[in-house]
N, C-alpha and C positions, 0 to 999 in steps of 0.2 A: 794648755787648752789648744784644741785643734782649730784649723782654719774653718770659719763659719761656712764657707761654700762647700766644704767636704761633708757637712752634716746633711741628713735627709731634709728635703724641702716639703713640709707637710701642712696641709690645710689652707693654702693660699692660692690654689689653682684658679679659683674664680677671679681673684684680684689680678693675678698675672694675665689672664685672658682679657680682662677688661682693659688693662693698660695696653696690651698688644693691639686691641681694636682701636684705641684712641690715637695710635701713632699714624703719621701720614704715610700714604702710599706714593708711588712714583707720580710726580707732577703736583702733588699736594703741597700746601705751604707748611711752615713749621707749626708745631703744637707746643703748648705749655700745659703741664699737669702739676697740680699741687697734691702732694702726699702729706696728709696731716695725721697726727696721732701722738699718743703719749710716748715718752722715752721708753725704749725697749720693746715696742710693739712689733718691730720687724720691718720698718720702712727700708732700711739699708739692705737687708736681705732680699726684699722684694725687688729692689732696683738691681741688685747683683744678679738675680735670676733672670731679670729682663735683659740685661746685658748679655748674659750667657746664651739666652735663647735667640737673640736677634743679631748678635755679632756686629758685622760691618754695616748692617742696615740701621744702626742706631747711633746717634751722636748725642751724648748727654752733657748737659750743663746743670749741675745741681749744687745746692748748698743747704746747710742746716741753719735754722734760726729759731731761737726760743722765743715764741710769741703766742699770744692768745688770738691774734688776728692773722691767719695765714694768707688770706686774700690781700690784705694791705702789704704784707711782706713781699708777695709775688709781684704786685704792682710796683713797689719801690725798686725791686730788682730789675724790672724791665722799663723803668723810667716813667711809669704812669702816675706816680705820686711824688 
């Protein structure tokens, strides 16, 4: 199987643009974004494309957690619960 990033990126331009708009600009504080969805829906590919598009302007910290409550998982990750 070929590397996923070598395959065409199709049908997710709207989501990629939305993520790009959520990211901080110069002088803004950090942002946290929760990507939720079923296994295999393309979250990893979306983040990979975001990294490719923004390069050095983006510092990511991400993890995968199987849960029905993504908000609680995000809060636990950042010490809120």
